[in-house]
C-alpha positions as CSV (number, residue, x, y, z in Angstrom):
1,X,91.7,105.1,125.1
2,X,92.7,107.5,122.2
3,X,92.3,106.4,118.7
4,X,94.0,107.9,115.5
5,X,93.3,106.6,112.1
6,X,95.7,107.0,109.2
7,X,96.3,105.5,105.7
8,X,93.6,107.1,103.6
9,X,94.0,108.7,100.2
10,X,93.1,108.7,96.6
11,X,93.3,105.5,94.6
12,X,91.8,104.3,91.2
13,X,88.8,101.8,91.3
14,X,90.3,98.4,91.8
15,X,93.4,99.5,94.0
16,X,94.1,98.9,97.6
17,X,94.8,100.7,100.7
18,X,95.6,99.9,104.1
19,X,94.2,101.9,106.8
20,X,95.9,101.6,110.4
21,X,94.4,102.8,113.8
22,X,96.9,103.5,116.5
23,X,95.7,103.8,120.1
24,X,97.3,105.3,123.1
25,X,96.6,105.5,126.7
26,X,95.6,102.1,127.3
27,X,96.2,98.6,125.8
28,X,93.7,97.6,123.1
29,X,94.1,93.8,124.2
30,X,90.9,93.8,126.1
31,X,88.6,96.0,123.5
32,X,86.3,94.7,120.6
33,X,87.5,97.1,117.9
34,X,85.7,98.2,114.6
35,X,85.7,100.0,111.4
36,X,82.8,102.3,110.5
37,X,82.6,104.8,107.3
38,X,80.5,107.8,106.3
39,X,79.8,108.9,103.1
40,X,78.9,112.6,102.1
41,X,75.5,113.0,102.8
42,X,74.9,109.6,104.3
43,X,74.8,108.2,107.9
44,X,77.8,106.6,109.5
45,X,77.9,102.9,108.7
46,X,79.4,99.7,110.0
47,X,82.2,98.1,108.0
48,X,83.8,95.5,110.1
49,X,84.5,94.5,113.6
50,X,87.2,92.1,115.2
51,X,87.2,90.4,118.9
52,X,89.9,91.5,121.3
53,X,91.7,88.1,120.5
54,X,91.5,88.8,116.5
55,X,89.9,85.5,116.3
56,X,86.3,86.6,115.4
57,X,85.6,88.6,112.6
58,X,82.5,90.2,111.1
59,X,82.0,92.4,107.8
60,X,79.3,94.4,106.1
61,X,77.9,92.4,103.2
62,X,79.1,95.6,101.1
63,X,82.9,94.9,101.9
64,X,82.9,90.8,102.4
65,X,85.6,89.3,100.4
66,X,87.5,92.6,99.5
67,X,88.3,94.1,103.0
68,X,90.0,92.5,105.9
69,X,90.2,93.9,109.5
70,X,93.1,92.6,111.7
71,X,94.7,93.7,114.8
72,X,98.2,93.8,116.2
73,X,97.8,93.9,120.0
74,X,101.6,94.1,120.6
75,X,101.7,97.1,118.6
76,X,98.4,98.6,119.9
77,X,97.2,98.9,116.3
78,X,94.2,97.9,114.2
79,X,94.2,97.7,110.5
80,X,91.8,97.7,107.5
81,X,93.2,96.3,104.2
82,X,91.1,97.2,101.6
83,X,91.2,95.5,98.1
84,X,89.2,95.9,94.8
85,X,88.2,99.3,96.0
86,X,84.9,100.9,94.2
87,X,83.8,104.3,93.9
88,X,81.2,103.6,96.5
89,X,83.7,102.9,99.0
90,X,84.6,106.6,99.0
91,X,84.0,107.8,102.5
92,X,85.7,108.9,105.7
93,X,86.5,105.8,107.5
94,X,86.6,105.7,111.4
95,X,88.1,103.5,114.0
96,X,86.4,102.5,117.2
97,X,87.0,100.7,120.4
98,X,85.0,99.3,123.4
99,X,85.9,97.2,126.1
100,X,82.4,96.5,127.3
101,X,81.0,94.7,124.4
102,X,80.1,91.3,126.0
103,X,80.0,89.0,122.8
104,X,80.5,89.6,118.8
105,X,77.6,89.9,116.7
106,X,77.4,90.1,112.7
107,X,76.9,94.0,112.9
108,X,77.3,96.7,115.2
109,X,76.0,100.4,115.3
110,X,77.8,103.5,116.2
111,X,76.4,103.5,119.7
112,X,77.9,100.1,120.6
113,X,81.4,101.9,120.6
114,X,82.6,104.5,123.3
115,X,85.8,105.4,121.7
116,X,86.4,106.8,118.4
117,X,89.3,108.3,116.2
118,X,88.9,111.2,114.0
119,X,88.7,109.4,110.9
120,X,90.7,109.1,107.7
121,X,89.5,110.0,104.1
122,X,89.4,107.5,101.3
123,X,88.5,108.6,97.9
124,X,88.0,106.1,95.0
125,X,88.2,107.6,91.7
126,X,86.5,105.7,88.7
């Protein structure tokens, strides 16, 4: 499956952005999907994940209550609604997918996912 993230940009602290991740090549309905981010000089970190049905979601503690992950399997698209953005949310955001994840868990690592999008830059100014 090919993934393409979009929706990044420059926003002031306290603002909102909605990221999208469009998939092609295969239907996403059987894939667990996630968002990761990588800030300059830091390792890629888990942000959020969602089950294939959309019924189970998990978030990193740093974004819990501010970000919402969702999916529309009819549109083959994953979303990340980001509210109350902070300067420390500045990073390149990547979407990821994998259809061999057996069960959802509170946190994932990059190696859990086999398909990745190119990433979209989010910059939050103070």
